[in-house]
mmCIF file of the C-alpha atoms, coordinates in Angstrom:
data_MODEL
# 
_entry.id   MODEL 
# 
loop_
_atom_site.group_PDB 
_atom_site.id 
_atom_site.type_symbol 
_atom_site.label_atom_id 
_atom_site.label_alt_id 
_atom_site.label_comp_id 
_atom_site.label_asym_id 
_atom_site.label_entity_id 
_atom_site.label_seq_id 
_atom_site.pdbx_PDB_ins_code 
_atom_site.Cartn_x 
_atom_site.Cartn_y 
_atom_site.Cartn_z 
_atom_site.occupancy 
_atom_site.B_iso_or_equiv 
_atom_site.pdbx_formal_charge 
_atom_site.auth_seq_id 
_atom_site.auth_comp_id 
_atom_site.auth_asym_id 
_atom_site.auth_atom_id 
_atom_site.pdbx_PDB_model_num 
ATOM 1  C CA . UNK A 1 1  ? -8.143  -77.717 -30.416 1.00 0.00 ? 1  UNK A CA 1 
ATOM 2  C CA . UNK A 1 2  ? -6.268  -74.501 -30.448 1.00 0.00 ? 2  UNK A CA 1 
ATOM 3  C CA . UNK A 1 3  ? -4.600  -72.944 -27.444 1.00 0.00 ? 3  UNK A CA 1 
ATOM 4  C CA . UNK A 1 4  ? -7.560  -70.400 -26.745 1.00 0.00 ? 4  UNK A CA 1 
ATOM 5  C CA . UNK A 1 5  ? -10.495 -73.283 -27.177 1.00 0.00 ? 5  UNK A CA 1 
ATOM 6  C CA . UNK A 1 6  ? -8.414  -75.405 -24.770 1.00 0.00 ? 6  UNK A CA 1 
ATOM 7  C CA . UNK A 1 7  ? -8.172  -72.824 -22.213 1.00 0.00 ? 7  UNK A CA 1 
ATOM 8  C CA . UNK A 1 8  ? -12.029 -71.856 -22.436 1.00 0.00 ? 8  UNK A CA 1 
ATOM 9  C CA . UNK A 1 9  ? -12.718 -75.653 -22.250 1.00 0.00 ? 9  UNK A CA 1 
ATOM 10 C CA . UNK A 1 10 ? -10.731 -76.398 -19.086 1.00 0.00 ? 10 UNK A CA 1 
ATOM 11 C CA . UNK A 1 11 ? -11.864 -73.180 -17.370 1.00 0.00 ? 11 UNK A CA 1 
ATOM 12 C CA . UNK A 1 12 ? -16.019 -74.572 -18.163 1.00 0.00 ? 12 UNK A CA 1 
ATOM 13 C CA . UNK A 1 13 ? -15.124 -77.862 -16.593 1.00 0.00 ? 13 UNK A CA 1 
ATOM 14 C CA . UNK A 1 14 ? -13.096 -76.077 -13.835 1.00 0.00 ? 14 UNK A CA 1 
ATOM 15 C CA . UNK A 1 15 ? -16.655 -74.069 -13.139 1.00 0.00 ? 15 UNK A CA 1 
ATOM 16 C CA . UNK A 1 16 ? -18.540 -77.218 -13.452 1.00 0.00 ? 16 UNK A CA 1 
ATOM 17 C CA . UNK A 1 17 ? -16.412 -78.628 -10.761 1.00 0.00 ? 17 UNK A CA 1 
ATOM 18 C CA . UNK A 1 18 ? -17.180 -75.761 -8.607  1.00 0.00 ? 18 UNK A CA 1 
ATOM 19 C CA . UNK A 1 19 ? -20.857 -75.815 -9.086  1.00 0.00 ? 19 UNK A CA 1 
ATOM 20 C CA . UNK A 1 20 ? -20.850 -79.537 -8.053  1.00 0.00 ? 20 UNK A CA 1 
ATOM 21 C CA . UNK A 1 21 ? -19.635 -78.369 -4.641  1.00 0.00 ? 21 UNK A CA 1 
ATOM 22 C CA . UNK A 1 22 ? -22.747 -76.011 -4.523  1.00 0.00 ? 22 UNK A CA 1 
ATOM 23 C CA . UNK A 1 23 ? -26.489 -75.863 -4.219  1.00 0.00 ? 23 UNK A CA 1 
ATOM 24 C CA . UNK A 1 24 ? -29.381 -73.377 -4.889  1.00 0.00 ? 24 UNK A CA 1 
ATOM 25 C CA . UNK A 1 25 ? -29.469 -71.423 -2.220  1.00 0.00 ? 25 UNK A CA 1 
ATOM 26 C CA . UNK A 1 26 ? -33.035 -70.974 -2.605  1.00 0.00 ? 26 UNK A CA 1 
ATOM 27 C CA . UNK A 1 27 ? -34.785 -74.588 -3.343  1.00 0.00 ? 27 UNK A CA 1 
ATOM 28 C CA . UNK A 1 28 ? -31.484 -76.558 -2.699  1.00 0.00 ? 28 UNK A CA 1 
ATOM 29 C CA . UNK A 1 29 ? -31.142 -78.142 -6.012  1.00 0.00 ? 29 UNK A CA 1 
ATOM 30 C CA . UNK A 1 30 ? -27.716 -79.452 -6.323  1.00 0.00 ? 30 UNK A CA 1 
ATOM 31 C CA . UNK A 1 31 ? -27.572 -80.690 -9.949  1.00 0.00 ? 31 UNK A CA 1 
ATOM 32 C CA . UNK A 1 32 ? -24.265 -78.874 -11.277 1.00 0.00 ? 32 UNK A CA 1 
ATOM 33 C CA . UNK A 1 33 ? -26.085 -78.809 -14.630 1.00 0.00 ? 33 UNK A CA 1 
ATOM 34 C CA . UNK A 1 34 ? -28.843 -76.881 -13.257 1.00 0.00 ? 34 UNK A CA 1 
ATOM 35 C CA . UNK A 1 35 ? -27.339 -74.277 -11.525 1.00 0.00 ? 35 UNK A CA 1 
ATOM 36 C CA . UNK A 1 36 ? -25.464 -70.807 -12.211 1.00 0.00 ? 36 UNK A CA 1 
ATOM 37 C CA . UNK A 1 37 ? -23.458 -68.125 -10.341 1.00 0.00 ? 37 UNK A CA 1 
ATOM 38 C CA . UNK A 1 38 ? -25.502 -64.946 -9.860  1.00 0.00 ? 38 UNK A CA 1 
ATOM 39 C CA . UNK A 1 39 ? -24.165 -61.642 -9.015  1.00 0.00 ? 39 UNK A CA 1 
ATOM 40 C CA . UNK A 1 40 ? -25.091 -58.371 -8.666  1.00 0.00 ? 40 UNK A CA 1 
ATOM 41 C CA . UNK A 1 41 ? -23.561 -54.780 -9.808  1.00 0.00 ? 41 UNK A CA 1 
ATOM 42 C CA . UNK A 1 42 ? -20.619 -55.441 -11.748 1.00 0.00 ? 42 UNK A CA 1 
ATOM 43 C CA . UNK A 1 43 ? -20.499 -58.991 -10.808 1.00 0.00 ? 43 UNK A CA 1 
ATOM 44 C CA . UNK A 1 44 ? -23.615 -59.496 -12.805 1.00 0.00 ? 44 UNK A CA 1 
ATOM 45 C CA . UNK A 1 45 ? -21.947 -60.923 -16.040 1.00 0.00 ? 45 UNK A CA 1 
ATOM 46 C CA . UNK A 1 46 ? -22.780 -64.424 -16.457 1.00 0.00 ? 46 UNK A CA 1 
ATOM 47 C CA . UNK A 1 47 ? -19.670 -66.602 -15.537 1.00 0.00 ? 47 UNK A CA 1 
ATOM 48 C CA . UNK A 1 48 ? -20.446 -68.564 -18.959 1.00 0.00 ? 48 UNK A CA 1 
ATOM 49 C CA . UNK A 1 49 ? -19.646 -65.101 -20.861 1.00 0.00 ? 49 UNK A CA 1 
ATOM 50 C CA . UNK A 1 50 ? -16.470 -64.654 -18.631 1.00 0.00 ? 50 UNK A CA 1 
ATOM 51 C CA . UNK A 1 51 ? -15.183 -67.966 -20.011 1.00 0.00 ? 51 UNK A CA 1 
ATOM 52 C CA . UNK A 1 52 ? -16.111 -67.511 -23.547 1.00 0.00 ? 52 UNK A CA 1 
ATOM 53 C CA . UNK A 1 53 ? -13.942 -64.150 -23.273 1.00 0.00 ? 53 UNK A CA 1 
ATOM 54 C CA . UNK A 1 54 ? -11.113 -66.134 -21.903 1.00 0.00 ? 54 UNK A CA 1 
ATOM 55 C CA . UNK A 1 55 ? -11.083 -64.137 -18.417 1.00 0.00 ? 55 UNK A CA 1 
ATOM 56 C CA . UNK A 1 56 ? -8.208  -65.837 -16.319 1.00 0.00 ? 56 UNK A CA 1 
ATOM 57 C CA . UNK A 1 57 ? -9.009  -68.365 -13.554 1.00 0.00 ? 57 UNK A CA 1 
ATOM 58 C CA . UNK A 1 58 ? -8.121  -66.319 -10.465 1.00 0.00 ? 58 UNK A CA 1 
ATOM 59 C CA . UNK A 1 59 ? -10.509 -63.593 -11.749 1.00 0.00 ? 59 UNK A CA 1 
ATOM 60 C CA . UNK A 1 60 ? -13.393 -66.085 -12.303 1.00 0.00 ? 60 UNK A CA 1 
ATOM 61 C CA . UNK A 1 61 ? -12.738 -67.542 -8.823  1.00 0.00 ? 61 UNK A CA 1 
ATOM 62 C CA . UNK A 1 62 ? -13.141 -64.152 -7.398  1.00 0.00 ? 62 UNK A CA 1 
ATOM 63 C CA . UNK A 1 63 ? -16.242 -63.593 -9.157  1.00 0.00 ? 63 UNK A CA 1 
ATOM 64 C CA . UNK A 1 64 ? -17.680 -67.168 -8.233  1.00 0.00 ? 64 UNK A CA 1 
ATOM 65 C CA . UNK A 1 65 ? -16.673 -66.389 -4.525  1.00 0.00 ? 65 UNK A CA 1 
ATOM 66 C CA . UNK A 1 66 ? -18.653 -63.134 -4.628  1.00 0.00 ? 66 UNK A CA 1 
ATOM 67 C CA . UNK A 1 67 ? -21.679 -64.694 -6.339  1.00 0.00 ? 67 UNK A CA 1 
ATOM 68 C CA . UNK A 1 68 ? -24.821 -66.629 -4.860  1.00 0.00 ? 68 UNK A CA 1 
ATOM 69 C CA . UNK A 1 69 ? -25.483 -70.020 -6.393  1.00 0.00 ? 69 UNK A CA 1 
ATOM 70 C CA . UNK A 1 70 ? -29.007 -70.851 -7.592  1.00 0.00 ? 70 UNK A CA 1 
ATOM 71 C CA . UNK A 1 71 ? -30.488 -73.077 -10.034 1.00 0.00 ? 71 UNK A CA 1 
ATOM 72 C CA . UNK A 1 72 ? -31.722 -71.706 -13.337 1.00 0.00 ? 72 UNK A CA 1 
ATOM 73 C CA . UNK A 1 73 ? -35.430 -71.801 -12.258 1.00 0.00 ? 73 UNK A CA 1 
ATOM 74 C CA . UNK A 1 74 ? -34.758 -69.869 -8.998  1.00 0.00 ? 74 UNK A CA 1 
ATOM 75 C CA . UNK A 1 75 ? -32.444 -67.406 -11.306 1.00 0.00 ? 75 UNK A CA 1 
ATOM 76 C CA . UNK A 1 76 ? -34.960 -66.501 -13.363 1.00 0.00 ? 76 UNK A CA 1 
ATOM 77 C CA . UNK A 1 77 ? -37.263 -65.383 -10.720 1.00 0.00 ? 77 UNK A CA 1 
ATOM 78 C CA . UNK A 1 78 ? -34.549 -63.400 -9.013  1.00 0.00 ? 78 UNK A CA 1 
ATOM 79 C CA . UNK A 1 79 ? -34.108 -61.875 -12.458 1.00 0.00 ? 79 UNK A CA 1 
ATOM 80 C CA . UNK A 1 80 ? -37.721 -61.222 -12.955 1.00 0.00 ? 80 UNK A CA 1 
ATOM 81 C CA . UNK A 1 81 ? -38.171 -59.731 -9.506  1.00 0.00 ? 81 UNK A CA 1 
ATOM 82 C CA . UNK A 1 82 ? -35.282 -57.138 -9.970  1.00 0.00 ? 82 UNK A CA 1 
ATOM 83 C CA . UNK A 1 83 ? -36.770 -56.120 -13.246 1.00 0.00 ? 83 UNK A CA 1 
ATOM 84 C CA . UNK A 1 84 ? -39.984 -55.549 -11.419 1.00 0.00 ? 84 UNK A CA 1 
ATOM 85 C CA . UNK A 1 85 ? -38.275 -53.596 -8.724  1.00 0.00 ? 85 UNK A CA 1 
ATOM 86 C CA . UNK A 1 86 ? -36.363 -51.569 -11.413 1.00 0.00 ? 86 UNK A CA 1 
ATOM 87 C CA . UNK A 1 87 ? -39.461 -50.797 -13.160 1.00 0.00 ? 87 UNK A CA 1 
ATOM 88 C CA . UNK A 1 88 ? -41.274 -49.844 -10.206 1.00 0.00 ? 88 UNK A CA 1 
ATOM 89 C CA . UNK A 1 89 ? -38.630 -47.379 -9.191  1.00 0.00 ? 89 UNK A CA 1 
ATOM 90 C CA . UNK A 1 90 ? -38.596 -45.920 -12.576 1.00 0.00 ? 90 UNK A CA 1 
ATOM 91 C CA . UNK A 1 91 ? -35.010 -46.965 -13.707 1.00 0.00 ? 91 UNK A CA 1 
# 
């Protein structure tokens, strides 16, 4: 495994460990494999994309701290609601 891939893999493991200490703020789901960090505005880039881009760990921690945690199901509902709000506002 080359240096970049190893760094990504280690960060992905740390993100999973971080998720293991959280639960969905909406429904309470606590399986780390079903959870994701959900941000708003500049922070709306998925954590997985930041890991793929090999963003440094301190920045990833900052993004995670400024995000809420939701399960994939609730995150999809949040995304759909935001999209409907944008459409209603004509954005």
